[in-house]
Wavefront OBJ file of the C-alpha trace (Angstrom):
o trace
v -67.062 26.040 38.447
v -70.247 27.205 36.901
v -72.167 24.872 34.618
v -71.688 27.204 31.583
v -67.954 27.363 32.185
v -67.720 23.531 32.412
v -69.682 23.218 29.155
v -67.562 25.836 27.481
v -64.363 24.092 28.645
v -65.696 20.668 27.504
v -66.863 21.769 24.061
v -63.938 24.140 23.394
v -62.041 21.022 22.410
v -64.295 20.716 19.368
v -62.921 22.964 16.578
v -66.382 23.809 15.239
v -67.684 24.786 18.664
v -64.564 26.835 19.369
v -64.845 28.704 15.997
v -68.562 29.388 16.600
v -67.878 30.509 20.199
v -65.041 32.894 19.066
v -67.317 34.274 16.327
v -70.135 34.897 18.802
v -67.785 36.659 21.139
v -66.511 38.941 18.411
v -70.152 39.899 17.586
v -70.704 40.878 21.219
v -67.497 42.962 21.224
v -68.410 44.667 17.945
v -71.939 45.339 19.258
v -70.527 46.856 22.450
v -68.241 49.089 20.356
v -71.138 50.212 18.192
v -73.220 51.037 21.261
v -70.384 53.033 22.716
v -69.975 54.957 19.431
v -73.700 55.640 19.181
v -73.937 56.846 22.764
v -70.795 59.038 22.300
v -72.615 60.718 19.399
v -75.646 61.303 21.618
v -77.869 59.164 19.429
v -80.676 56.882 20.575
v -81.266 53.565 18.885
v -84.386 55.033 17.415
v -82.563 57.929 15.823
v -79.803 55.748 14.494
v -82.455 53.431 13.020
v -84.216 56.385 11.302
v -80.850 57.598 9.888
v -79.854 54.102 8.513
v -83.214 52.833 7.466
v -82.938 49.891 9.864
v -85.475 48.965 12.512
v -84.742 50.001 16.073
v -85.126 46.283 17.030
v -82.349 45.406 14.616
v -80.043 48.081 16.095
v -80.740 46.589 19.525
v -79.969 43.080 18.296
v -76.728 44.180 16.710
v -75.602 46.091 19.786
v -76.241 42.950 21.839
v -74.102 40.804 19.533
v -77.084 38.966 17.826
v -76.341 39.140 14.084
v -78.637 36.427 12.882
v -77.980 33.132 11.152
v -75.729 34.503 8.415
v -73.523 36.415 10.796
v -72.222 39.896 10.424
v -73.253 41.965 7.435
v -70.725 44.413 5.904
v -73.693 46.049 4.171
v -75.341 46.810 7.590
v -72.094 48.119 8.992
v -71.700 50.306 5.871
v -75.080 51.860 6.782
v -74.382 52.328 10.529
v -70.749 53.412 10.695
v -71.031 56.645 8.584
v -73.698 57.891 10.989
v -71.189 57.341 13.779
v -68.357 59.194 11.887
v -66.565 56.055 10.553
v -66.345 53.868 7.423
v -65.073 50.440 6.495
v -62.010 50.373 4.264
v -61.962 47.263 2.151
v -59.310 45.852 -0.111
v -58.376 42.717 -1.953
v -54.705 41.928 -2.175
v -52.811 38.855 -3.173
v -51.381 36.723 -0.456
v -47.606 37.441 -0.212
v -45.596 35.003 -2.260
v -48.567 34.136 -4.505
v -47.989 34.302 -8.306
v -50.813 36.258 -9.889
v -51.531 36.161 -13.623
v -52.619 39.182 -15.603
v -56.122 37.669 -15.820
v -56.230 37.135 -12.043
v -54.942 40.662 -11.430
v -57.624 42.117 -13.628
v -60.321 40.137 -11.818
v -58.914 41.322 -8.481
v -58.966 44.914 -9.551
v -62.561 44.592 -10.758
v -63.561 43.186 -7.366
v -61.571 45.812 -5.485
v -63.295 48.578 -7.464
v -66.722 47.169 -6.770
v -65.926 46.814 -3.025
v -64.326 50.264 -2.561
v -66.557 52.034 -4.980
v -65.808 53.764 -8.189
l 1 2 3 4 5 6 7 8 9 10 11 12 13 14 15 16 17 18 19 20 21 22 23 24 25 26 27 28 29 30 31 32 33 34 35 36 37 38 39 40 41 42 43 44 45 46 47 48 49 50 51 52 53 54 55 56 57 58 59 60 61 62 63 64 65 66 67 68 69 70 71 72 73 74 75 76 77 78 79 80 81 82 83 84 85 86 87 88 89 90 91 92 93 94 95 96 97 98 99 100 101 102 103 104 105 106 107 108 109 110 111 112 113 114 115 116 117 118
């Protein structure tokens, strides 16, 4: 067994490690999907960077699954995805079975409007 596999197996018992590992894997998968979409559109990283106002180096990092210390940014995806023919659809809904007061519903609708756009 490779050393990395042994380490992953050992540390995967730690919930914090497992959560971080899963998050890193999802970033790599999202980055691969973004690269595939960009290439399908016939765009270079440089062209996508120009269209989105991002640096080409940032596009490269994102496509390689390196999202920085704060993780994935919805704002960055909102800049990239339209250039690839897609958008993020966001919503805020109460958890099924949760009682929601009129005040809470008003707050939820305000947040929903801000997220989705007016």
